C-alpha positions, 0 to 999 in steps of 0.5 A: 887256113887249115886247107892252106896248111894241108896243101902246103904239107902235101907239097913239102912232103912229096916224093923228094923229101921222103926219099931224101929222108930214106936215102940219107939213112940208107946211105949211112947204113951202107957206108957204116956197115949197118952200124945200127944192127952191129952196134945196138947192144954196145949202144944200149950198155953205154946208157947209164945214169951218172953226173956230168963233169964239164957238161951234162952226162950222156945219160942226161943228154939222151933224156933231154933228146927223149923228152923232146921225141917221146912225146905226143908223136907216140900217142897222137902222131901214130894214131893220126898217121894210121887214121889218114894212111892206114895201118901200112903207115906203121911199116913205113914209119919203122922203115924210116926209123931203122935207117934213121938210126944210122942218120942219128948216129952220124948226127951224134958223132958230128955233134961231139966232133965239132962242138965248142966250149962256153962258159956254161959247158959244151955248145954245139949242133948242126949249126956248129958242124956245118960251119966248122966241118964245111967251112965259113963259106957254108955259114948261110946254111948253118944260119938257115938251120938255126932260124928254122930251129928256133921257128919250129920250137915256137910254132911246131913240135915244141908248142902247138902240137904238144899243148894242143894235144894236152888240152884235147885229151883233157877236154875229152876226159872232163867235158865242160861248157863253152868258155868262148868262140874263137874263129868259129871254133868253140873252146871249152872251159877245160881247154882254157883252164888246162892250157893256162895250167900248162903254160904255168908249169912250163914257166916254172921249169923254163925259167930255171934255165938248162940245168933245171930242164935237164933234171926234169927230163931225167925224172920224167922220161923213165917214169912216163915211158915205163908206164906207157909201155906197161899199159900198151903191152897189157893190151897186146897181151889181152889181144894176143890172138889178133896180133898175127892178122894185124901184122898181115894187115899192116904189111899188106896195106903198106904196099897195096892200100887200095887193094886191101882197104878198098878205093873208098878209103882214099888211101894211096901208097903215097899217102901211106908213106907220107903219113909213116915217114913224116910222122915218124920224123916228128916223133924220132926227129932223125935227120931233123937236126934237133937231137945233135944239140942235146948230144953236144951238151954231153960231157962224152969225149968220144964221138963214136960213143956218143953217136951210138948213144944218140942212135938208141933215141930212135930205137926206143922212141920209134922201134919200141914205142911207136910199134906198141902204139900201132899194134894196139891201134890195129889189134883193136881196130881203133885206127879205123874209128871216126875219131880225131887225135888222141880220141883214137888211141883212147878208143884203143885203150878202152877196148883192149884193157881189161878194166874200167874204161875210165881208168884206162882214159885216166892213165892215157891222159896222164901219159900224154900229159907227161909226154907232151909236157917233157917235149915242151921243155925239151924243145925249148932247150933246142930252140934256145941253142939255136937263138944262142948261135944266131945272137951269141951268148946274150942272156937277155935275148934268150930270156926274151925268146923264152917269153915268146916261147911261153906265149906260143904254149899259151896260144897252142890249145886254140889251134885245131888238131889238123892245123897244129900237126900240119904246121909241125910237118911243114916246119920239120921239113924246112928244118931238116933240109939244111941238116940232111944237106950237111950230113951228105957233105960230111959223110966221108968225115963220119965214115973214115973217123968212125973206123979210126976212132972205134976200138979195134976189138970192135971195128972190122978193119 
């Protein structure tokens, strides 16, 4: 199964898929005249806490989106990308994120423009802007997105990769004896107990509905992000003398990995790009179509403002957090250690932080648990919206889906690290295809309406 998923992931994330993600982002960057560069300051100023009226506040919508994106991808995803694709994968990740900010602007814009209102507030996302923006003849594309979105929630980003990372980190920190053998793989008592506790905690939040999800996300996201940034910045401060050489290694190995890392490392340009772009999409979800679902629930009425707010998600997630993670892995040399998953980042924290290794590991495990848990509950919000589009407002169906979602959380610890991440990569690509297709078909609407809606004093006419 692992070999099948690895080969399937390589096929799905070939040159066409990578060029599609980069091409859509580049297209919107050019047509919107570099909106991510010209309007980033404005976008950051629009982020402010506040209560929502008809829906959730834009700040809460951003926190929900960040909860689903700022997850294990920032800790484990970057580590696995650099371990497989070399330090150069970080540059491709950042390049995809820079263009992805324009993509995410378009997604947020369309989410507000084509959403609809139900008894619980605003409802929308790619399925709405595909059907309403492109017409009923494209409903099959909207249905395809919703089906793959619900699948990604259960088997991809939302469950397996997240809880697998939580239990793996706990197992490394609290090693214990074997509880049982599953498919030839030893499962420790720590994995079993941690998986059960994660499932229980997820159930307590998810069974409370959408409002409880957004409240938990509002509380968790700022705290966990600040803590992780503080400790990552400390590593870079302690290893400041190695930063120039680390940056040089990242740039050189992005374009000539064989020459820099040696042919024996087995890192090709295609692999570096695939790891960087694929893991970048996993962590920031620009182009995936998930963040517009949260944006549509916001009570912001201006599509331009919501597009700008949505755009900051990619900036915070990848440009800031993933860059810090990648630099920490490179300056400490942990990217090249014979380790897997969170163990790679753990090695960087132990080597780079100026205090006891046990304390460093404790904080990292705490960050990882917060990150992954927030992603689990955030992705349930996305997936249930997809189910709602497919079945209508039928609470019993959403509750049934929630049960299956929690069962997937419970099963997540028993996937191997590689299987969990390869499965997530494959499902990401399948979910992104209908969304990227819609963005290309609706590009004129985004560009013309942006120039028309944007206040005159901020728009170049």
